[in-house]
Every structure is written in C-alpha cells, then in structure tokens.
TIBAFI-759007 format. One record per residue (C-alpha): residue in three letters; x, y, z. Coordinates in pm, whole numbers, padded with zeros to 5 digits, always signed. Layout:
N
ALAXYZ...
This chain:
345
MET-00437+02807+02458ALA-00075+02844+02344GLU-00006+02735+01989VAL+00082+02367+01961ARG+00215+02236+01631PRO+00127+01868+01589ILE+00342+01617+01403ILE+00208+01340+01178VAL+00430+01035+01132ARG+00326+00857+00815PHE+00531+00689+00541PRO+00271+00691+00262ALA+00241+00573-00095LEU+00124+00833-00346GLY-00249+00772-00300ASP-00205+00748+00077THR-00045+01092+00072VAL-00352+01237-00098LEU-00586+01067+00152LEU-00371+01201+00435THR-00461+01558+00337THR-00791+01512+00523LEU-00606+01442+00850ILE-00363+01728+00787ARG-00644+01977+00728ALA-00851+01855+01024LEU-00556+01881+01264ALA-00467+02226+01131LEU-00824+02343+01191ARG-00837+02185+01537TYR-00502+02315+01663GLY-00518+02645+01475THR-00172+02599+01325GLN+00013+02421+01049VAL+00100+02054+01082ASP+00452+01910+01050LEU+00510+01578+00876LEU+00770+01302+00909ALA+00741+01095+00593SER+00921+00926+00305GLY+00879+00917-00072GLY+00977+01148-00355TRP+00610+01232-00419VAL+00541+01384-00075GLU+00699+01725-00127PRO+00562+01778-00483LEU+00212+01695-00358LEU+00222+01893-00033ALA+00474+02174-00089HIS+00204+02441-00136ASN-00057+02298+00101PRO-00144+02588+00338HIS-00201+02342+00625VAL+00147+02188+00604GLY+00442+02328+00796GLU+00773+02144+00778ILE+00823+01817+00593GLN+01105+01593+00715LEU+01180+01304+00480ILE+01374+00984+00532SER+01513+00776+00248SER+01413+00445+00410ARG+01272+00332+00742ARG+01389-00026+00689ALA+01757+00044+00622PRO+01999+00007+00918TYR+01996+00321+01132LEU+02376+00351+01145LEU+02391+00356+00764THR+02104+00598+00701PRO+02183+00968+00755SER+01825+01072+00681GLN+01713+00870+00985TRP+01972+01052+01200ALA+01833+01383+01077ALA+01477+01270+01151VAL+01565+01178+01510LYS+01735+01516+01559TRP+01429+01687+01407LEU+01191+01509+01645LYS+01409+01583+01949ALA+01401+01953+01857ARG+01022+01945+01913PRO+01000+01821+02272ASN+00641+01933+02337ALA+00475+01855+02005PRO+00186+01607+02005ILE+00253+01318+01768TYR-00011+01150+01555TYR+00164+00822+01483CYS-00001+00659+01181GLU+00216+00354+01116ARG+00221+00004+01261ASP+00544-00158+01139PRO+00835-00218+01377HIS+01084-00019+01166SER+00885+00304+01207ALA+00831+00236+01578ARG+01202+00186+01644LEU+01294+00502+01457VAL+01048+00724+01646ALA+01142+00564+01981ARG+01500+00687+01932ALA+01366+01040+01972VAL+01046+01019+02179THR+00968+00784+02468ASP+00695+00980+02646GLU+00374+00793+02563ALA+00167+01094+02671ARG+00271+01268+02351PHE+00118+01010+02118VAL-00206+00934+01947ARG-00137+00592+01795ALA-00387+00574+01512TRP-00390+00196+01472ASP-00489+00152+01837HIS-00821+00307+01731TRP-00893+00094+01424ASN-01222-00090+01475ASP-01409-00096+01143PRO-01252-00269+00839HIS-01512-00109+00609LEU-01460+00250+00725HIS-01328+00478+00453TRP-00981+00622+00512VAL-01118+00977+00505GLU-01371+00909+00782TRP-01106+00730+00985TRP-00859+01017+00955LEU-01130+01258+01069GLN-01190+01039+01374ILE-00817+01030+01451ALA-00795+01409+01420ASN-01038+01448+01709LEU-00831+01232+01945THR-00591+01410+02179PRO-00258+01304+02332ALA-00256+01320+02712CYS+00017+01585+02703VAL-00215+01840+02543GLN-00403+02021+02820PRO-00658+02154+02778ALA-00756+01955+02472PRO-00862+02168+02174PRO-01231+02129+02090PRO-01321+01869+01825VAL-01376+01989+01470SER-01609+01886+01192ALA-01369+01900+00899PRO-01451+01844+00530ALA-01460+01478+00427PHE-01270+01509+00099THR-00912+01533-00019ALA-00748+01846-00158LEU-00422+01937-00329TYR-00276+02281-00394PRO-00055+02317-00701SER+00110+02656-00725GLU+00012+02930-00967ALA+00340+02859-01144ASP+00234+02496-01187HIS-00097+02603-01344THR+00081+02851-01572GLU+00336+02593-01683CYS+00062+02340-01755ALA-00134+02590-01965ARG+00181+02675-02162TRP+00255+02304-02214ILE-00100+02231-02335GLY-00077+02520-02579ALA+00257+02393-02708GLN+00096+02057-02788GLY-00164+02232-03002TRP-00455+02099-02799GLY-00619+02439-02755ASP-00969+02402-02613ALA-01001+02029-02690PRO-01158+01823-02410LEU-00873+01638-02236VAL-00970+01290-02115LEU-00710+01121-01895LEU-00658+00745-01878GLN-00446+00571-01614PRO-00396+00201-01698GLY-00097+00129-01473HIS-00059+00105-01096LYS+00236+00104-00857LYS+00299-00270-00901THR+00330-00227-01278SER+00685-00096-01245LYS+00784-00341-00971ARG+00673-00671-01120GLY+00767-00862-01433ARG+00528-00850-01726ILE+00378-01193-01654ALA+00334-01119-01283THR+00175-00784-01364ALA-00079-00952-01590ASP-00179-01176-01299HIS-00233-00883-01063ASP-00593-00816-00956LYS-00571-00457-01089HIS-00459-00561-01437TRP-00689-00474-01728PRO-00570-00594-02072ALA-00438-00347-02326GLU-00713-00434-02573ARG-00976-00319-02321TRP-00799+00011-02266ALA-00783+00039-02645ALA-01158-00011-02667VAL-01209+00261-02406ILE-00989+00499-02605ARG-01198+00434-02916GLY-01524+00466-02720VAL-01421+00801-02573LEU-01322+00938-02913GLU-01645+00816-03073HIS-01840+00999-02804LEU-01615+01309-02806PRO-01452+01330-03153ALA-01274+01658-03067ALA-01117+01517-02750ARG-00758+01423-02683VAL-00713+01104-02481LEU-00402+01151-02267VAL-00280+00816-02139CYS-00092+00871-01815GLY+00173+00673-01632SER+00522+00678-01488PRO+00825+00656-01719ARG+00852+00283-01644GLU+00495+00239-01770HIS+00570+00388-02112GLY+00557+00050-02285LEU+00229-00045-02119VAL+00074+00286-02223GLN+00200+00260-02580GLU+00065-00094-02610ALA-00286+00034-02536ILE-00253+00323-02782ASP-00118+00098-03057ALA-00405-00145-03004ALA-00655+00142-03022GLY-00519+00242-03362GLU-00578-00099-03519GLY-00861-00041-03765PHE-00943+00299-03613ASP-00818+00642-03718LEU-00669+00795-03404ALA-00531+01092-03602GLY-00300+01182-03314ARG-00586+01205-03067ALA-00438+00952-02820VAL-00110+01057-02658ASN+00140+00872-02439LEU+00228+01094-02142ALA+00426+00837-01944ARG+00754+01025-01994ASP+00608+01374-01975LEU+00402+01394-01658PRO+00576+01513-01340LEU+00346+01538-01039PRO+00300+01918-01044ARG+00186+01890-01407LEU-00046+01598-01325MET-00213+01805-01053ALA-00260+02108-01276LEU-00367+01894-01572SER-00626+01714-01358ALA-00776+02049-01267ARG-00821+02133-01636ALA-00915+01787-01766HIS-01260+01693-01890SER-01250+01363-01696MET-01039+01062-01605ILE-01075+00683-01624SER-00832+00492-01402VAL-00756+00174-01218ASP-00741+00204-00839THR-00407+00380-00799GLY-00242+00700-00677PRO-00302+00926-00979ALA-00677+00861-00946HIS-00662+01012-00596VAL-00467+01307-00736ALA-00736+01367-00999ALA-01015+01343-00742ALA-00840+01591-00512MET-00832+01832-00807ASP-01208+01768-00857CYS-01173+01597-01193ARG-01470+01380-01291LEU-01349+01026-01241VAL-01432+00660-01309VAL-01223+00414-01107LEU-01190+00039-01164PHE-01146-00164-00844GLY-01023-00518-00791GLY-00962-00721-00478PHE-00940-00432-00230GLY-01287-00306-00316TRP-01390+00057-00303SER-01557+00100+00038ARG-01231+00218+00200TRP-01045+00338-00109LYS-01284+00528-00335PRO-01121+00865-00412ARG-01290+01159-00241ALA-01344+01466-00457PRO-01478+01800-00332SER-01781+01768-00563GLY-01815+01392-00513ARG-01814+01324-00891VAL-01647+00983-00867ALA-01793+00658-01005ALA-01651+00335-00861LEU-01677+00007-01053GLY-01615-00334-00900PRO-01691-00470-00552SER-01738-00250-00249ALA-01572-00492-00007GLU-01236-00666-00012GLY-01236-01012-00167ALA-01125-01218-00466ALA-01255-00985-00740ARG-01036-00863-01024VAL-01046-00554-01242ALA-01061-00799-01534ASP-01416-00882-01419ILE-01525-00534-01535SER-01633-00500-01898VAL-01549-00222-02142GLU-01918-00137-02175GLN-01952-00096-01798VAL-01666+00151-01801LEU-01792+00352-02096THR-02148+00357-01964ALA-02031+00485-01624TRP-01814+00748-01792ARG-02091+00869-02027GLU-02335+00897-01735LEU-02078+01084-01526VAL-02001+01344-01792ALA-02353+01384-01931
C-alpha cells in the first residue's frame, strides 16, 4: 500500500509524553512510516526530538486560549489542512482540542477517536495505546495489518546528550560513584502554595526523604544521591538535603540538582544512574524509559494504570494498585528502603 503518515493529536504532560511513545512506535511499525504529532508543552520536543519513529512535531502554546489571539493555533490548523489524507489518532476529550481540530478536519472517516474506545478503568496506559494503534480510520483502505508492538516506553537522547552528561558528571568529580536519583516533587509542587502542596496525596514529608537519603548512603557509602526537580522545586529539594544532614555526615554526597537538570541531561543521566526513587511523576517515567532501576511511590491514583514501563521491567511500585483515597504519606521509609534494596540486590 502507498505510504500513509498518521497524525497523533495529544496535548500531554511530561509523563504522558513518555507513555505516548508506545503508541508512536506501534503506529510507526503498523504504517511503516514515521508518525507526526500535534501537541503542546515545552518538554515534548526535548523528549521526542531524536525518536526515530517521530516525524514532524507541531506545537501550540495553548489549546484553551482564544483562537483569534493564538498564532500557534492558526499554524496548527494550516499544518493539519496541508495533510488532507492523513489518518488522525485523536487522543483528547476536552472541547478546546475538539474545536481546534474541527477548524481543519471535518471528515469523520479520517479519525480514530481514542476515548470512544475506553472501556476498562484499570487498563494500563501502555496496553490501551497498543489497542488504539491497531484501530483504523475508515479512510485507510486497505487497513494495514495489526502489529504486536513492545509494551514499554522508550526515549532516545542523542549521542551529544550522552557525551555532555558524561562531561558534566566528570566535572562534578563523581567519577565511577554509583549515582542514585531521588525525585521528591511532582507537577503540582510548583503550581500550589506550600500548605496546599503538603495536603496533596503525592506529598511525602522532607524528613522522610531525608531518612531515605541517609538509608541509601548507609547501604552504598560511595554513592552520590542526586536529588532531582525543576528549578521551582529547589527549596523543596534543599529542605530534604538539609534534614538529611542533621546528625549525619553527608560529606557532599547529597546534591541538589533542581537548577541543573534540563531534560536531555535527565534522560542521559537516567541511563547511567544506579537507580531512582521517586513519587509518581513525569521524571519517574523518563527514568523507566531509560531502563533505570526504579521505586515509585503512589497515592490516590494507584499504580495499575500509571506504573512506569521500563524495557527490563525493573520497576517496584509502592502504594495501592487502584484509584482511591490513599496517600503517599501512608508509605513508610522502611517500605521504600526495603523495596529499593531488593530491587538493586
């Protein structure tokens, strides 16, 4: 059949972008071509720029802003109209996204609308994306045969990213020390006030992160514990490190990376790291996609749908499997350290 280049419409958070790599790869394998993406978010291009299954990425600044005031939406409509025969895998369900796409495409035969095929609230995102990849818009005739694609996420930092990361690690003087990553913050950390953040179901107090830092260093005295986060999370990260140093000689072995960790470096660092301990958040999915051994703390969303998927499967999930009223604060320090020690044994 003639080459058909499918389009995915998805406006993902960071972790959602990583999970989406399973759909991207499956569609690329099924159609025998790269996949184009209409998306938003400053993390999309750093994460996907070197993915061999990704073709063009068209970004909008906001799907909620008024169309007449948003040039990136005008460009997206023009971009869609320039692909009049492309099948569209529409993976959103909010009215803003629907109105934007409808400005360019009205032929329903071109669409697979993913949320019309959602029937299992416990199904993991990866399995769902693989199911969606094997659906076919009516406009595609004959339909390409279904594929059995890998059920894990994958990211592809460039060789330059790996080289830069190695140079940076050397400049810190860490040499061959085991690098254990910690990720205490999540995307709401930088959006909510301090009190509101403490009430969030993913919040784990600084003193518990401090105890984990000490436990890791007692188990691996030569390690460096690199506490990750966004620049806005610098204070949260430093609070945990300061607490870890109370009555314990850190000797520079715990480092705040919140202002020194662009996404390309996080990807390359995850590939080199000994392991990671994280709350349920985007960087945990990045680490899993780079096959870093990983312990993840889950709260109210549970892990049945959200557990990061690594190529080797070396991911330990703590907390409930199903969505409910649980909180990360229900998980003890000893549970975390025990899971981590078993994972890295």
